[in-house]
TORVO-921639 format. One line per field, with one value per atom (N, C-alpha, C): residue number from 1; residue in one letter; x, y, z; atom name. Coordinates in Angstrom, 1 decimal, decimal comma, always signed. Example, Ala and Ser with C-alpha at 12.3 -4.5 7.8 and 13.67 -1.06 7.14 Angstrom:
BEGIN
nr = 1 1 1 2 2 2;
rest = A A A S S S;
xx = +13,2 +12,3 +13,2 +12,8 +13,7 +12,9;
yy = -5,7 -4,5 -3,3 -2,2 -1,1 +0,0;
zz = +7,8 +7,8 +7,8 +7,1 +7,1 +7,9;
atom = N CA C N CA C;
//
This chain:
BEGIN
nr = 1 1 1 2 2 2 3 3 3 4 4 4 5 5 5 6 6 6 7 7 7 8 8 8 9 9 9 10 10 10 11 11 11 12 12 12 13 13 13 14 14 14 15 15 15 16 16 16 17 17 17 18 18 18 19 19 19 20 20 20 21 21 21 22 22 22 23 23 23 24 24 24 25 25 25 26 26 26 27 27 27 28 28 28 29 29 29 30 30 30 31 31 31 32 32 32 33 33 33 34 34 34 35 35 35 36 36 36 37 37 37 38 38 38 39 39 39 40 40 40 41 41 41 42 42 42 43 43 43 44 44 44 45 45 45 46 46 46 47 47 47 48 48 48 49 49 49 50 50 50 51 51 51 52 52 52 53 53 53 54 54 54 55 55 55 56 56 56 57 57 57 58 58 58 59 59 59 60 60 60 61 61 61 62 62 62 63 63 63 64 64 64 65 65 65 66 66 66 67 67 67 68 68 68 69 69 69 70 70 70 71 71 71 72 72 72 73 73 73 74 74 74 75 75 75 76 76 76 77 77 77 78 78 78 79 79 79 80 80 80 81 81 81 82 82 82 83 83 83 84 84 84 85 85 85 86 86 86 87 87 87 88 88 88 89 89 89 90 90 90 91 91 91 92 92 92 93 93 93 94 94 94 95 95 95 96 96 96 97 97 97 98 98 98 99 99 99 100 100 100 101 101 101 102 102 102 103 103 103 104 104 104 105 105 105 106 106 106 107 107 107 108 108 108 109 109 109 110 110 110 111 111 111 112 112 112 113 113 113 114 114 114 115 115 115 116 116 116 117 117 117 118 118 118 119 119 119 120 120 120 121 121 121 122 122 122 123 123 123 124 124 124 125 125 125 126 126 126 127 127 127 128 128 128 129 129 129 130 130 130 131 131 131 132 132 132 133 133 133 134 134 134 135 135 135 136 136 136 137 137 137 138 138 138 139 139 139 140 140 140 141 141 141 142 142 142 143 143 143 144 144 144 145 145 145 146 146 146 147 147 147 148 148 148 149 149 149 150 150 150 151 151 151 152 152 152 153 153 153 154 154 154 155 155 155 156 156 156 157 157 157 158 158 158 159 159 159 160 160 160 161 161 161 162 162 162 163 163 163 164 164 164;
rest = M M M K K K E E E I I I I I I Y Y Y N N N R R R N N N L L L A A A I I I K K K Y Y Y A A A K K K K K K W W W A A A Y Y Y K K K R R R N N N P P P K K K Y Y Y Y Y Y N N N Y Y Y D D D K K K I I I G G G G G G D D D C C C T T T N N N F F F I I I S S S Q Q Q C C C I I I F F F V V V G G G S S S K K K Q Q Q M M M N N N Y Y Y D D D K K K I I I N N N G G G W W W Y Y Y Y Y Y I I I D D D A A A N N N N N N K K K S S S P P P S S S W W W T T T G G G V V V E E E F F F L L L Y Y Y N N N F F F L L L I I I S S S N N N K K K Q Q Q N N N G G G P P P I I I G G G R R R Q Q Q V V V Q Q Q I I I N N N E E E I I I E E E L L L A A A D D D I I I A A A Q Q Q L L L S S S F F F D D D G G G K K K S S S F F F S S S H H H T T T L L L L L L I I I V V V N N N I I I E E E N N N N N N T T T I I I D D D G G G I I I Y Y Y T T T S S S S S S H H H T T T F F F D D D S S S F F F G G G R R R R R R L L L S S S S S S Y Y Y K K K F F F E E E K K K I I I R R R F F F V V V H H H I I I D D D K K K I I I N N N K K K L L L;
xx = +100,5 +99,5 +98,7 +97,3 +96,7 +95,8 +95,8 +95,1 +93,7 +92,7 +91,4 +90,9 +89,9 +89,4 +88,3 +88,4 +87,5 +86,2 +85,1 +83,8 +83,0 +83,3 +82,8 +81,4 +80,8 +79,3 +78,6 +79,2 +78,6 +78,7 +80,0 +80,1 +79,1 +78,8 +77,7 +76,2 +76,1 +74,8 +74,4 +75,5 +75,4 +75,2 +76,0 +75,8 +74,3 +73,8 +72,4 +71,4 +71,6 +70,8 +70,7 +71,9 +72,1 +72,4 +72,3 +72,6 +71,7 +70,5 +69,5 +68,9 +69,8 +69,4 +70,7 +70,7 +72,0 +71,8 +72,9 +72,8 +73,1 +72,2 +72,1 +73,5 +74,2 +75,3 +76,6 +76,4 +77,5 +76,9 +77,8 +77,4 +77,2 +76,3 +75,9 +76,8 +77,9 +78,7 +78,2 +77,0 +76,4 +76,6 +76,3 +76,4 +77,7 +78,6 +80,0 +81,0 +80,9 +81,9 +81,5 +80,4 +80,0 +80,1 +79,3 +79,3 +79,9 +80,4 +80,8 +82,0 +83,0 +83,9 +83,5 +82,9 +82,3 +81,4 +80,6 +79,8 +80,6 +81,6 +82,4 +83,3 +83,8 +84,4 +83,4 +82,3 +81,3 +81,2 +81,0 +80,9 +82,2 +83,5 +84,7 +84,7 +84,3 +84,4 +83,4 +82,3 +81,3 +81,9 +82,7 +83,4 +84,6 +85,2 +86,5 +86,4 +85,5 +85,4 +86,7 +87,5 +88,7 +88,8 +89,2 +89,6 +91,1 +91,7 +93,2 +93,1 +93,3 +93,0 +94,3 +95,2 +96,6 +96,0 +96,5 +96,0 +96,6 +97,8 +98,3 +98,0 +98,1 +98,2 +96,9 +96,0 +95,0 +93,7 +92,8 +91,3 +90,4 +89,7 +88,7 +87,6 +86,4 +85,5 +84,9 +85,0 +84,1 +82,9 +83,1 +82,0 +82,5 +81,5 +81,7 +83,2 +83,3 +84,5 +85,8 +85,6 +86,7 +86,8 +87,4 +87,6 +89,0 +89,4 +90,7 +90,3 +91,2 +91,0 +90,6 +91,2 +91,0 +89,7 +89,0 +87,4 +86,6 +86,7 +86,0 +86,7 +87,9 +88,6 +88,9 +88,7 +89,1 +90,6 +91,4 +92,8 +93,4 +92,8 +93,3 +93,0 +91,8 +91,5 +92,3 +92,5 +93,5 +94,8 +95,5 +96,6 +96,8 +95,6 +95,6 +95,7 +94,7 +94,6 +96,0 +96,6 +97,7 +99,0 +99,1 +100,2 +100,1 +98,9 +98,6 +99,5 +100,2 +100,9 +100,3 +99,7 +99,2 +97,8 +97,0 +95,6 +94,6 +93,7 +92,6 +93,0 +92,1 +92,1 +93,4 +93,9 +95,1 +94,7 +95,1 +94,8 +96,0 +95,7 +96,7 +96,0 +96,6 +95,9 +96,2 +95,0 +95,1 +94,4 +94,6 +94,1 +92,4 +91,7 +90,2 +90,0 +90,9 +90,7 +91,2 +91,7 +91,9 +90,9 +89,9 +89,0 +88,0 +87,6 +86,7 +85,5 +84,4 +83,4 +83,7 +83,2 +83,5 +84,8 +85,5 +86,7 +86,3 +87,1 +86,7 +87,1 +86,4 +86,9 +86,7 +87,7 +87,8 +87,8 +87,0 +87,0 +87,6 +88,1 +88,7 +87,8 +86,9 +86,0 +86,9 +88,0 +88,7 +90,1 +90,3 +91,6 +92,9 +92,7 +93,7 +93,5 +92,5 +92,4 +91,2 +91,4 +90,3 +89,2 +87,9 +86,9 +85,8 +85,8 +84,5 +85,0 +84,5 +84,7 +83,5 +83,5 +82,4 +82,7 +81,7 +82,1 +81,5 +82,4 +81,9 +81,0 +79,7 +78,8 +78,3 +78,7 +78,4 +79,5 +79,9 +80,8 +80,2 +79,7 +79,2 +80,4 +81,2 +82,5 +83,4 +84,7 +85,7 +85,9 +84,9 +85,0 +84,2 +84,4 +83,6 +82,2 +81,5 +80,3 +79,7 +80,6 +80,2 +80,3 +80,7 +80,9 +79,8 +79,2 +78,2 +78,6 +78,2 +78,7 +77,6 +77,9 +77,1 +77,9 +77,1 +77,7 +76,8 +77,3 +76,4 +76,9 +76,4 +76,4 +75,6 +76,1 +75,2 +74,7 +73,6 +73,1 +72,8 +73,2 +73,0 +73,4 +72,6 +73,1 +72,9 +73,9 +73,9 +73,9 +74,5 +74,6 +75,8 +75,8 +76,7 +77,8 +79,1 +80,2 +80,3 +79,9 +79,9 +79,0 +78,0 +77,2 +77,8 +78,7 +79,6 +80,4 +80,6 +81,4 +82,6 +83,7 +85,0 +86,1 +87,1 +88,4 +89,4 +89,6 +90,3 +89,6 +90,0 +89,6 +90,9 +90,7 +91,7 +90,9 +91,4 +90,7 +91,7 +91,1 +91,8 +91,2 +92,1 +91,6 +91,9 +91,1 +91,2 +91,8 +93,2 +93,9 +93,5 +93,5 +93,3 +93,1 +92,7 +92,5 +93,5 +94,4 +95,2 +94,5 +94,6 +94,0 +95,0 +95,3 +96,3 +95,8;
yy = +118,7 +117,8 +118,9 +119,0 +119,8 +118,8 +119,4 +118,6 +119,2 +118,2 +118,7 +118,0 +118,6 +118,0 +117,0 +116,0 +114,9 +115,3 +115,3 +115,8 +114,7 +114,6 +113,6 +113,5 +114,7 +114,8 +114,1 +114,4 +113,9 +112,2 +111,8 +110,4 +109,8 +110,3 +109,8 +109,9 +111,0 +111,3 +110,1 +109,7 +108,7 +107,4 +107,0 +105,8 +105,6 +106,8 +106,8 +106,5 +107,1 +106,9 +105,5 +104,8 +103,5 +102,4 +102,5 +101,4 +100,3 +100,4 +99,3 +99,1 +99,7 +99,2 +99,4 +99,2 +99,3 +100,3 +101,2 +102,2 +101,5 +101,7 +101,0 +101,4 +102,4 +102,8 +101,7 +100,9 +100,0 +98,5 +97,7 +96,3 +95,7 +94,9 +94,3 +93,1 +93,1 +91,9 +91,0 +91,1 +90,4 +88,8 +88,4 +86,9 +86,4 +87,3 +86,7 +87,3 +87,1 +87,6 +88,6 +89,5 +90,5 +91,8 +92,8 +94,1 +95,1 +94,8 +95,7 +96,8 +96,3 +97,2 +98,1 +97,4 +98,1 +99,3 +99,1 +100,1 +101,2 +100,7 +101,8 +102,7 +102,0 +102,7 +103,7 +103,4 +104,5 +105,6 +105,3 +106,4 +107,2 +106,7 +107,5 +108,3 +107,7 +108,3 +109,7 +109,5 +110,5 +111,6 +111,3 +112,4 +112,9 +112,2 +112,6 +113,2 +112,7 +113,1 +112,7 +111,8 +111,5 +109,9 +109,4 +108,0 +108,0 +106,8 +106,7 +105,7 +106,0 +104,9 +104,2 +104,2 +103,4 +101,9 +101,2 +99,8 +98,8 +99,2 +98,3 +98,7 +100,0 +100,3 +101,3 +101,3 +102,4 +101,9 +102,9 +102,7 +103,4 +102,5 +103,0 +102,0 +102,4 +101,7 +102,4 +101,6 +102,0 +101,2 +100,0 +99,0 +97,6 +96,7 +95,4 +94,7 +94,9 +94,1 +95,0 +96,4 +97,2 +98,0 +97,6 +98,2 +97,7 +98,4 +97,8 +97,1 +96,1 +95,2 +96,1 +97,0 +97,9 +98,4 +98,5 +99,0 +98,1 +96,9 +95,7 +94,9 +94,8 +93,9 +94,5 +93,9 +94,5 +94,7 +93,8 +94,0 +95,0 +95,0 +95,8 +97,2 +97,5 +98,9 +99,4 +98,6 +98,9 +99,3 +98,4 +98,8 +100,1 +100,0 +101,4 +102,7 +102,6 +103,9 +104,3 +103,3 +103,5 +103,8 +103,5 +103,5 +104,4 +105,0 +105,9 +107,3 +107,5 +108,8 +109,6 +109,2 +109,7 +110,4 +110,2 +110,7 +110,0 +110,6 +110,0 +110,0 +109,4 +109,3 +108,8 +109,5 +108,9 +108,9 +107,7 +107,4 +106,9 +106,7 +105,9 +105,2 +104,1 +103,2 +104,1 +104,1 +104,9 +104,1 +104,8 +104,0 +104,6 +103,8 +104,2 +105,7 +106,3 +107,5 +108,7 +108,2 +109,2 +109,1 +108,4 +108,3 +109,4 +109,7 +110,6 +110,2 +111,1 +110,5 +110,2 +109,2 +108,8 +108,2 +107,9 +107,0 +105,6 +104,6 +103,2 +102,4 +101,3 +100,2 +99,0 +98,1 +96,9 +95,7 +94,7 +93,6 +92,2 +91,6 +90,2 +89,3 +88,4 +87,5 +86,3 +86,0 +84,8 +85,1 +86,3 +86,7 +86,7 +86,2 +86,1 +87,1 +87,1 +88,1 +89,0 +90,2 +91,2 +90,9 +91,0 +90,4 +91,4 +92,4 +93,3 +94,8 +95,6 +97,0 +97,9 +98,8 +99,8 +101,0 +102,0 +103,3 +103,8 +104,8 +105,3 +106,5 +106,2 +107,4 +108,2 +107,6 +108,5 +108,1 +109,0 +108,6 +109,6 +108,6 +109,1 +109,4 +108,3 +108,3 +107,4 +107,4 +106,6 +105,2 +104,6 +103,1 +102,3 +101,1 +100,2 +100,3 +100,6 +100,6 +102,1 +103,1 +104,4 +104,8 +103,7 +104,2 +103,3 +104,2 +103,5 +103,5 +102,5 +102,2 +102,0 +102,0 +101,6 +100,6 +99,7 +98,7 +97,9 +97,4 +96,4 +95,0 +94,0 +92,7 +92,3 +92,9 +93,0 +94,4 +94,6 +96,1 +96,8 +98,0 +98,6 +100,1 +101,0 +102,3 +102,7 +103,2 +103,5 +102,3 +101,2 +100,1 +100,0 +99,8 +99,9 +98,8 +99,4 +98,6 +97,4 +97,6 +96,4 +95,2 +95,5 +94,4 +93,3 +93,7 +92,6 +91,8 +90,5 +89,6 +89,4 +90,2 +90,0 +89,6 +89,2 +89,0 +90,2 +90,8 +91,8 +93,0 +94,2 +95,5 +96,5 +97,1 +98,2 +99,5 +100,5 +101,8 +102,6 +103,1 +104,0 +105,3 +106,3 +107,7 +108,2 +108,8 +109,6 +110,8 +111,0 +112,3 +113,4 +112,9 +114,1 +113,4 +114,2 +113,7 +114,4 +113,6 +114,3 +114,4 +115,6 +115,8 +116,3 +115,5 +115,8 +117,1;
zz = +99,1 +99,6 +100,6 +100,6 +101,5 +102,6 +103,8 +104,8 +104,8 +105,1 +105,4 +106,6 +107,2 +108,5 +108,1 +108,9 +109,0 +109,7 +108,8 +109,3 +110,1 +111,4 +112,2 +112,2 +112,1 +112,2 +111,1 +109,7 +108,6 +108,6 +109,1 +109,3 +110,2 +111,2 +112,2 +111,6 +111,0 +110,3 +109,3 +108,4 +107,5 +108,2 +109,2 +110,1 +110,4 +111,0 +111,5 +110,4 +109,3 +108,1 +107,6 +107,4 +106,8 +107,7 +109,1 +110,0 +109,7 +109,6 +109,3 +107,9 +107,0 +105,5 +104,7 +103,5 +102,5 +101,6 +101,4 +100,4 +99,1 +98,0 +96,9 +96,0 +96,4 +95,6 +95,9 +97,0 +97,5 +97,5 +97,1 +97,2 +98,7 +98,9 +100,3 +100,4 +101,3 +101,4 +102,6 +103,2 +104,2 +104,0 +102,8 +102,4 +102,1 +101,8 +101,7 +102,6 +103,7 +104,9 +105,7 +105,4 +106,3 +105,6 +106,0 +105,6 +106,4 +107,6 +108,6 +108,0 +107,5 +107,1 +105,9 +105,0 +103,9 +104,3 +105,3 +105,9 +106,6 +107,5 +108,2 +107,0 +106,0 +105,0 +104,4 +104,1 +103,5 +104,5 +105,7 +106,7 +106,8 +106,8 +106,8 +105,6 +104,4 +103,1 +103,2 +103,7 +103,9 +104,5 +105,6 +106,5 +105,9 +105,0 +104,5 +103,2 +102,2 +100,9 +100,0 +100,5 +99,7 +99,7 +98,6 +98,3 +98,0 +98,0 +97,5 +96,5 +95,5 +94,3 +93,9 +94,8 +94,7 +94,6 +93,4 +93,3 +94,3 +94,9 +95,8 +97,3 +97,7 +99,1 +99,3 +98,4 +98,5 +99,3 +99,3 +100,0 +99,0 +98,4 +97,3 +97,0 +96,5 +96,0 +94,8 +93,7 +92,3 +92,2 +92,4 +92,4 +93,2 +93,1 +93,8 +93,4 +92,0 +91,5 +91,4 +91,7 +91,6 +92,9 +93,9 +95,1 +95,7 +96,7 +97,3 +98,7 +98,8 +100,0 +101,4 +101,4 +102,7 +102,7 +101,6 +101,8 +102,6 +102,5 +103,0 +104,2 +104,2 +105,1 +106,3 +107,4 +108,8 +108,9 +108,6 +108,9 +107,7 +106,7 +105,4 +105,7 +106,4 +106,5 +107,8 +108,8 +109,9 +109,4 +108,5 +108,0 +107,1 +106,3 +105,5 +106,3 +107,3 +108,1 +108,8 +109,4 +110,3 +109,4 +108,2 +107,4 +106,3 +105,9 +104,9 +104,9 +104,0 +104,0 +102,8 +102,0 +100,7 +100,8 +99,7 +99,8 +100,7 +101,3 +102,2 +103,6 +104,3 +105,7 +106,3 +107,4 +108,1 +109,6 +110,1 +111,6 +112,3 +113,5 +114,3 +115,5 +116,0 +116,9 +118,3 +119,2 +120,3 +121,3 +122,7 +123,8 +124,0 +124,7 +124,7 +125,3 +126,0 +126,5 +125,5 +124,3 +123,2 +122,2 +122,1 +121,0 +120,9 +119,7 +119,4 +118,7 +118,6 +117,8 +116,2 +115,7 +114,3 +114,2 +115,1 +115,2 +115,1 +114,9 +114,7 +115,9 +116,0 +117,2 +116,1 +116,6 +115,7 +117,0 +116,7 +117,8 +117,2 +118,2 +117,9 +118,8 +118,3 +119,0 +119,4 +118,8 +119,1 +120,0 +119,9 +120,7 +119,7 +118,5 +117,6 +116,6 +115,7 +114,7 +114,8 +114,3 +114,4 +113,2 +113,5 +112,6 +112,3 +113,2 +113,1 +113,4 +112,4 +112,5 +112,9 +113,8 +114,3 +114,3 +114,2 +114,2 +115,5 +116,1 +117,4 +117,3 +117,6 +117,5 +118,6 +119,8 +121,2 +122,1 +122,9 +123,9 +125,3 +126,2 +127,5 +128,3 +128,4 +129,0 +128,5 +128,6 +127,8 +128,6 +128,8 +129,2 +128,1 +128,2 +127,3 +127,4 +128,6 +128,9 +128,6 +128,3 +128,0 +126,6 +125,8 +124,3 +123,5 +122,5 +121,6 +120,2 +119,4 +118,1 +117,1 +115,8 +114,7 +113,9 +113,2 +112,4 +111,5 +110,6 +109,8 +110,2 +109,5 +109,8 +111,1 +112,2 +113,3 +113,4 +112,6 +112,2 +113,5 +113,7 +115,0 +114,8 +115,5 +115,8 +117,2 +117,8 +119,2 +120,0 +119,7 +120,5 +121,5 +122,8 +123,6 +123,5 +123,2 +123,1 +124,2 +125,2 +126,1 +126,0 +124,9 +124,7 +123,9 +123,2 +122,4 +123,3 +123,0 +123,8 +122,9 +123,3 +122,5 +123,5 +122,8 +123,4 +123,5 +122,5 +122,2 +121,5 +121,8 +121,0 +120,8 +119,7 +119,4 +118,7 +119,0 +118,4 +117,6 +116,5 +115,5 +115,4 +115,8 +115,7 +114,2 +113,7 +112,4 +112,8 +112,4 +112,7 +111,7 +110,4 +109,4 +108,1 +106,9 +105,7 +104,8 +103,9 +103,0 +101,7 +101,0 +99,7 +98,6 +97,5 +96,6 +95,8;
atom = N CA C N CA C N CA C N CA C N CA C N CA C N CA C N CA C N CA C N CA C N CA C N CA C N CA C N CA C N CA C N CA C N CA C N CA C N CA C N CA C N CA C N CA C N CA C N CA C N CA C N CA C N CA C N CA C N CA C N CA C N CA C N CA C N CA C N CA C N CA C N CA C N CA C N CA C N CA C N CA C N CA C N CA C N CA C N CA C N CA C N CA C N CA C N CA C N CA C N CA C N CA C N CA C N CA C N CA C N CA C N CA C N CA C N CA C N CA C N CA C N CA C N CA C N CA C N CA C N CA C N CA C N CA C N CA C N CA C N CA C N CA C N CA C N CA C N CA C N CA C N CA C N CA C N CA C N CA C N CA C N CA C N CA C N CA C N CA C N CA C N CA C N CA C N CA C N CA C N CA C N CA C N CA C N CA C N CA C N CA C N CA C N CA C N CA C N CA C N CA C N CA C N CA C N CA C N CA C N CA C N CA C N CA C N CA C N CA C N CA C N CA C N CA C N CA C N CA C N CA C N CA C N CA C N CA C N CA C N CA C N CA C N CA C N CA C N CA C N CA C N CA C N CA C N CA C N CA C N CA C N CA C N CA C N CA C N CA C N CA C N CA C N CA C N CA C N CA C N CA C N CA C N CA C N CA C N CA C N CA C N CA C N CA C N CA C N CA C N CA C N CA C N CA C N CA C N CA C N CA C N CA C N CA C N CA C N CA C N CA C N CA C N CA C N CA C N CA C;
//
């Protein structure tokens, strides 16, 4: 297996282009639970150029009816990134001071379950007020993380990309 570098700049460039509209190559999940993780998966894919087509533990999108749960589900994406050992992006949960551009943040609004995924697009400093994000469902680019009212937050750093 070969390791390739996650292109953080491409992921952010994609987020900027599509933050307020929808790429017609992907289904829009706004009306059936939200589009946030679908959008962040698209951003990560642009930066990684690798999907993982494993039917059970993968991360992929072919069409609206043929995709992995991790492509669109907040918890499923988190679990894929931190446990993936095969093809595609590999991440780990980190503290706020360890994040980099094009890493992700996930929010829990009720303190129990995580339900929103965001891409980090700018870091002025490693505080909630100094981090800026992009997302769908609550469409934004460059939105201050502190503007969200959340109970819990976690960050996932994309370490590397495996390519078979």
